[in-house]
C-alpha positions in Angstrom: -13.6 12.7 -5.7 -15.7 15.5 -4.1 -17.6 17.0 -7.1 -17.9 20.3 -5.2 -14.1 20.8 -5.4 -14.1 22.1 -9.0 -10.4 23.2 -8.8 -9.1 19.9 -7.5 -6.5 18.2 -9.6 -6.9 14.4 -10.1 -4.0 12.1 -10.2 -4.6 9.0 -12.2 -3.0 5.9 -10.6 -3.6 3.0 -12.8 -7.0 4.4 -13.6 -7.3 4.8 -9.8 -8.3 8.3 -8.8 -6.0 9.3 -6.0 -7.8 12.7 -5.8 -4.7 14.5 -4.6 -4.9 18.3 -4.9 -2.5 20.4 -6.9 -2.1 23.0 -4.1 1.5 24.1 -3.7 2.6 26.2 -0.8 5.8 26.0 1.3 7.0 22.6 2.5 7.4 22.2 6.2 10.0 19.5 5.7 13.6 20.3 4.9 14.4 20.0 1.2 16.1 16.9 -0.1 19.8 16.7 0.6 22.6 16.1 -1.9 21.6 13.0 -3.9 22.8 9.6 -3.0 24.9 7.7 -5.6 22.7 7.7 -8.7 20.6 4.7 -9.5 19.3 3.3 -12.7 16.4 1.1 -13.7 17.2 -2.2 -15.4 14.3 -3.7 -17.3 13.1 -7.1 -16.1 9.9 -7.7 -18.0 7.3 -5.7 -20.0 4.0 -6.5 -21.6 1.9 -6.2 -18.4 -1.5 -4.6 -18.2 -1.9 -1.9 -15.5 0.4 -3.6 -12.9 -0.1 -2.3 -9.3 1.7 -4.8 -7.0 4.7 -7.1 -7.0 5.2 -9.9 -4.4 7.8 -12.6 -4.0 6.8 -15.7 -1.9 9.3 -17.2 0.5 9.4 -20.6 -1.3 12.9 -20.5 -2.7 11.6 -20.5 -6.3 12.8 -17.1 -7.2 9.5 -16.3 -8.9 7.8 -12.9 -8.8 4.1 -12.4 -8.9 2.6 -9.3 -10.5 -0.9 -8.0 -9.8 -2.7 -6.5 -12.7 -5.5 -4.2 -11.6 -8.2 -5.6 -13.9 -8.1 -8.9 -12.0 -5.2 -11.1 -13.0 -1.9 -12.2 -11.4 1.1 -13.0 -13.6 4.2 -15.0 -12.9 7.8 -13.9 -13.7 10.0 -16.9 -13.7 13.7 -17.0 -14.7 13.4 -13.4 -16.0 10.5 -14.2 -18.3 6.8 -13.3 -18.0 4.8 -16.5 -18.3 1.9 -16.5 -20.8 -0.7 -18.1 -18.6 -2.0 -16.1 -15.7 -1.5 -17.5 -12.2 -5.0 -16.4 -11.4 -7.7 -14.7 -13.4 -10.7 -13.3 -11.5 -11.6 -10.5 -13.8 -15.2 -11.7 -13.7 -15.3 -11.0 -10.0 -13.4 -7.7 -9.9 -15.0 -4.2 -10.3 -12.2 -2.5 -12.2 -13.3 1.1 -12.3 -11.8 4.4 -11.0 -9.7 3.5 -7.9 -11.3 0.0 -7.7 -9.8 -3.3 -8.9 -7.5 -6.1 -7.8 -5.2 -4.1 -5.5 -3.1 -6.3 -3.3 -1.5 -9.7 -2.8 0.2 -11.3 0.2 1.6 -14.8 0.4 1.2 -16.8 3.7 4.5 -17.0 5.6 4.2 -20.8 5.2 3.3 -20.6 1.5 5.8 -23.2 0.6 3.9 -25.6 2.9 0.3 -24.6 2.6 0.0 -22.8 -0.7 -2.2 -20.1 0.7 -2.3 -16.5 -0.5 -4.5 -13.5 0.1 -6.0 -10.8 -2.1 -7.6 -7.4 -1.6 -10.1 -6.6 -4.4 -13.2 -4.6 -5.1 -16.5 -6.0 -6.3 -20.1 -5.1 -6.8 -22.7 -7.0 -4.8 -26.3 -6.1 -5.7 -25.0 -2.7 -6.8 -23.1 -2.1 -3.5 -19.4 -1.5 -4.0 -17.3 -3.6 -1.6 -13.7 -4.4 -0.6 -13.2 -8.1 0.0 -10.3 -9.8 1.6 -10.0 -13.4 0.4 -7.9 -16.5 0.7 -6.9 -18.6 -2.3 -4.7 -21.7 -2.7 -2.3 -22.9 -5.3 -3.3 -25.8 -7.5 -1.9 -29.1 -6.1 -0.3 -30.1 -9.4 1.0 -26.9 -10.8 2.9 -24.3 -8.8 2.3 -21.6 -11.5 -1.5 -22.0 -11.4 -3.8 -21.0 -8.5 -7.0 -23.0 -7.8 -9.8 -20.5 -8.8 -12.4 -22.6 -6.9 -10.5 -22.2 -3.6 -11.7 -18.7 -2.7 -12.6 -18.2 0.9 -13.9 -14.7 1.8 -12.5 -13.5 5.1 -14.1 -10.1 5.5 -16.2 -7.7 3.4 -16.3 -3.9 3.7 -19.1 -1.8 2.1 -17.6 1.2 0.3 -19.5 4.5 0.3 -17.7 6.1 -2.7 -15.5 5.1 -5.6 -12.1 6.3 -4.3 -9.6 5.8 -1.4 -9.6 2.0 -1.2 -6.1 1.5 0.1 -5.2 -2.0 -1.2 -2.1 -3.3 0.5 -1.9 -6.6 2.4 1.2 -7.8 4.3 2.1 -10.3 6.9 3.9 -9.0 9.8 6.8 -10.7 11.7 4.2 -11.8 14.2 2.5 -13.9 11.5 -0.7 -11.8 11.4 -2.2 -10.3 8.3 -2.2 -6.5 8.1 -4.8 -4.8 5.9 -4.7 -1.1 4.8 -8.1 0.5 4.1 -8.7 4.1 2.9 -11.3 6.3 4.3 -13.8 5.3 1.7 -13.6 8.3 -0.4 -15.2 11.4 -1.7 -12.9 14.3 -0.6 -12.0 15.4 2.9 -13.5 12.3 4.6 -17.1 13.7 4.8 -18.3 10.7 6.8 -15.6 11.1 9.4 -14.3 7.5 8.9 -10.7 8.2 9.7 -11.4 9.1 13.3 -14.2 6.7 14.0 -13.4 3.5 15.8 -16.7 2.0 14.6 -15.7 1.4 11.0 -12.8 -0.4 9.3 -12.4 2.5 6.8 -9.4 4.7 7.3 -7.6 2.0 9.3 -4.9 -0.5 9.5 -6.4 -3.9 10.4 -4.7 -6.9 11.9 -6.2 -10.4 11.9 -5.2 -14.0 12.4 -5.9 -16.0 9.3 -4.7 -19.3 10.8 -7.6 -19.5 13.3 -11.3 -18.5 13.5 -13.4 -16.9 16.2 -17.2 -17.5 16.5 -19.0 -16.0 13.6 -15.7 -15.0 11.8 -13.5 -16.5 9.1 -10.5 -15.4 11.1 -9.5 -14.8 14.7 -8.8 -11.5 16.6 -5.2 -11.4 18.0 -5.6 -11.0 21.8 -3.2 -8.0 21.9 -5.1 -5.9 19.3 -5.7 -2.6 20.9 -9.5 -2.9 20.9 -9.8 -6.7 21.3 -11.4 -6.0 24.7 -13.7 -3.2 23.5 -13.7 0.5 22.8 -13.5 0.0 19.0 -13.8 -2.7 16.4 -11.5 -5.5 17.4 -9.7 -5.8 14.0 -8.3 -2.2 14.2 -4.6 -1.9 14.8 -4.2 1.8 13.9 -6.4 4.6 12.6 -6.6 8.1 11.2 -5.4 7.1 7.7 -6.6 8.6 4.5 -5.4 6.3 1.7 -2.6 3.9 2.8 -1.9 2.7 -0.8 1.4 1.0 0.0 3.0 -0.1 3.3 5.7 -2.6 4.3 7.5 -4.1 7.2 11.2 -3.7 7.6 12.8 -7.0 6.9 14.5 -8.4 10.0 12.7 -6.0 12.2 9.2 -4.9 13.3 8.8 -1.4 12.0 5.9 -0.8 9.7 6.4 2.0 7.2 3.2 3.4 5.5 2.9 5.9 2.7 -0.5 7.7 3.2 -1.7 9.6 0.1 -2.6 13.2 0.9 -5.6 15.5 0.1 -4.9 19.0 -1.1 -1.3 19.8 -0.1 0.8 17.2 1.6 2.0 13.6 1.2 3.3 11.7 4.2 5.3 8.7 5.5 4.2 7.2 8.8 5.7 4.7 11.2 2.5 2.7 12.2 2.3 1.5 15.7 -0.3 -0.3 17.8 -3.3 1.9 18.6 -1.8 4.9 16.9 -3.9 7.8 15.6 -2.3 9.3 12.5 -4.6 12.3 12.4 -6.7 12.2 9.3 -9.0 14.2 8.8 -8.1 16.5 11.7 -4.7 16.8 10.0 -3.1 16.4 6.6 0.5 15.5 7.3 1.6 17.7 10.2 -0.8 20.5 9.2 -4.4 21.3 10.3 -7.0 20.2 7.8 -10.3 20.3 9.6 -10.4 22.9 11.0 -8.0 24.6 8.7 -6.3 26.3 11.6 -6.2 26.0 15.4 -6.6 22.2 15.4 -5.1 20.2 18.3 -2.5 17.5 17.5 -2.7 16.2 21.1 -2.7 12.4 21.0 -1.9 12.3 17.3 1.2 10.7 15.7 2.8 13.0 13.1 4.5 11.7 10.0 8.3 11.0 10.0 8.4 12.8 6.6 6.2 14.8 4.4 6.4 16.8 1.2 4.1 19.3 -0.5 2.5 19.1 -3.9 5.3 21.1 -5.6 7.2 17.8 -5.5 4.4 15.3 -6.3 0.8 14.4 -5.7 0.5 10.8 -4.7 3.1 9.1 -2.5 3.9 5.5 -3.2 5.5 3.5 -0.4 8.4 1.2 -0.8 10.8 -0.8 1.4 13.7 -0.4 3.7 16.6 -1.5 1.5 18.3 -4.7 2.8 20.1 -5.7 -0.3 23.9 -5.8 -0.9 24.2 -4.3 -4.4 23.8 -0.7 -3.3 25.8 -0.4 -0.1 25.2 3.3 0.4 21.4 2.8 0.6 21.4 -0.1 3.1 18.8 0.4 5.8 17.4 3.4 4.0 13.6 3.5 3.2 12.9 4.1 -0.5 9.7 5.5 -1.8 8.4 7.4 -4.8 5.6 9.6 -6.1 3.2 8.5 -8.8 2.9 11.8 -10.5 6.5 13.0 -10.4 8.3 9.7 -10.8 11.0 10.7 -8.4 12.5 8.1 -6.0 13.8 9.2 -2.7 15.7 7.6 0.2 14.8 8.3 3.8 17.6 7.8 6.3 17.2 7.9 10.1 19.6 10.1 12.2 19.5 11.2 15.8 16.0 12.6 16.2 15.3 13.1 12.5 14.8 11.6 9.1 16.7 12.9 6.1 15.3 12.6 2.6 17.5 12.5 -0.5 16.7 12.2 -4.2 18.1 9.0 -5.7 16.5 8.9 -9.1 14.1 10.9 -11.4 12.4 8.2 -13.5 9.9 10.2 -15.6 7.6 7.2 -15.1 4.3 6.6 -13.3 5.4 4.1 -10.6 2.5 2.3 -8.8 4.4 0.1 -6.4 7.7 -1.5 -5.3 8.8 -5.1 -4.9 11.5 -6.8 -2.9 13.2 -10.1 -3.7 14.6 -12.8 -1.4 18.0 -11.1 -1.5 16.5 -7.7 -0.4 17.0 -6.1 -3.8 14.3 -3.7 -4.9 12.1 -3.4 -8.0 9.6 -0.8 -9.2 6.3 -1.3 -11.0 5.7 1.0 -13.9 1.9 1.3 -14.5 2.6 1.5 -18.2 3.3 -2.2 -18.1 6.8 -3.1 -16.9 8.9 -4.2 -14.0 12.3 -2.7 -13.5 15.1 -3.4 -11.0 16.9 -0.7 -9.0 20.6 -1.0 -9.6 23.6 1.3 -9.2 25.0 3.3 -12.1 
């Protein structure tokens, strides 16, 4: 958080400071339409400690894995939360402010190779860092990881304590996508969002199945800067704090919720080489300068809302389940501070937002099971399933 912004409102996400301002103002997006058929939240498990991510491996086991921010991963099996953690790396994790264990992704061939990937923050000689690491499951117990199997893929020095991003996801191309925030303070004072010489404020894309000289991974040949002009890992840039993003199941579209600064929250469709504007723009509005900026060459969000409706957007998934037919192919997302869940449906040349549920909860993430049904992660310590009334 920028200490000079004395009037800034701070939104606490899991002890994470998502330094989103309280400024109101008129929304440039149309107001939500008539609500979709009302949903409800059906409890799955409780008793978690600061959960921030929920992932389901493609291994036919039906298990769900919950990331607890302090540095543990818990297993939900047959509707019950197992007592023993899948992995406990609290001794490695710097759990403070917006820092902690923030993201988990299972290898597409997890059933065969037992590999999974984490995004967490640590201190190294007093320097705050984001590390992307690989682990493997224990050979004799599918509900226990091998804590000695850690392989560090990349390390990113962090200049401030906020805006870390945190999501990891494998794309349909088999590559690992990594969302990193601008590194923090307020307003991106280091200009990281628009710089192609830093990983901060970016979506990265790497090949974890191969290595390049001097690297623990390989650079996909079709990355936009694989041949120069920017760091070769960069897939897209101009992001502020891409806390949660996801690929549309059965497709290639990458939906990203980018947490805003003073006034606007946004949903982006991330594409190769795209510049999403931060910190020239906040959403579809000028930020620096406050007026008269140029949006030439920038990709504007497919949806935004102002801080009269919430202060920290939390990305979800395109619904591919069968239990709620009216929401099929709609993108669902929420806001941490307001607890409202919206659908976003595509029409000719536009996206229409509708309120589907007001939860009154601080939701930190979504999850998606093998059948395409959706779950929400309540930071207070529970997992709930979205079902129809």
